[in-house]
C-alpha positions in Angstrom: 0.0 0.0 0.0 2.9 2.4 0.8 4.5 1.7 -2.6 1.2 2.5 -4.4 0.9 5.8 -2.5 4.5 6.8 -3.2 4.0 6.0 -6.9 0.8 8.1 -7.0 2.5 11.0 -5.3 5.5 10.8 -7.8 3.0 10.7 -10.7 1.1 13.7 -9.3 4.2 15.8 -8.9 5.3 14.9 -12.4 2.0 15.9 -13.8 2.0 19.2 -11.9 5.5 20.0 -13.1 4.6 19.2 -16.8 1.4 21.3 -16.5 3.3 24.3 -15.1 5.8 24.2 -18.0 2.9 24.2 -20.5 1.3 27.1 -18.6 4.4 29.1 -18.7 4.9 28.4 -22.5 1.2 29.3 -23.1 1.5 32.6 -21.2 4.7 33.5 -23.1 3.1 32.7 -26.5 0.0 34.8 -25.7 2.3 37.7 -24.7 4.2 37.4 -28.0 0.9 37.2 -29.9 -1.1 40.0 -28.4 1.3 42.3 -26.6 4.6 42.3 -28.5 3.1 41.0 -31.7 6.4 39.3 -32.6 5.3 35.6 -32.7 7.3 34.0 -35.6 6.5 30.7 -37.3 9.0 27.9 -36.8 8.3 26.6 -40.3 9.0 29.6 -42.5 9.9 32.4 -40.1 6.9 34.6 -41.0 5.1 36.8 -38.6 2.1 34.8 -37.3 0.0 37.9 -36.6 0.4 39.2 -40.2 -0.6 35.7 -41.5 -3.7 35.7 -39.3 -4.7 39.1 -40.6 -4.2 38.0 -44.2 -6.4 34.9 -43.7 -9.2 36.7 -41.8 -11.3 37.9 -44.8 -11.4 34.4 -46.3 -12.3 32.9 -42.9 -15.0 35.4 -42.4 -16.4 34.8 -45.8 -16.5 31.1 -45.2 -18.2 31.6 -41.9 -20.9 33.7 -43.6 -21.5 31.0 -46.2 -21.8 28.2 -43.7 -23.9 30.2 -41.3 -26.3 31.4 -44.0 -26.6 27.8 -45.3 -27.4 26.5 -41.8 -30.1 29.2 -41.3 -31.6 28.4 -44.7 -31.8 24.7 -43.9 -33.2 25.4 -40.4 -35.8 27.8 -41.8 -36.8 25.2 -44.5 -37.2 22.5 -41.8 -39.3 24.7 -39.5 -41.5 26.4 -42.2 -44.8 24.5 -42.4 -45.4 25.5 -46.0 -42.2 23.7 -47.0 -42.9 20.3 -45.3 -44.2 17.6 -47.6 -47.4 16.0 -46.7 -48.9 18.9 -44.8 
């Protein structure tokens, strides 16, 4: 029983240490993204914030198309004049 408890405590400490490292990395990444705006891609060394700005119009247009399609389908399902058999 003592061995089990020790193993659990060691595992718990390891998880806490790993989570704290990820938290520190996450906070640093958010600071670079939103405060300093100097987050650089590892792949091609481009500024990530600039790439996000470039992709925003296409993403927004895609969202409008998907949202309007969902609204149209929902309206067609709920409109009693469109339902067959009624």
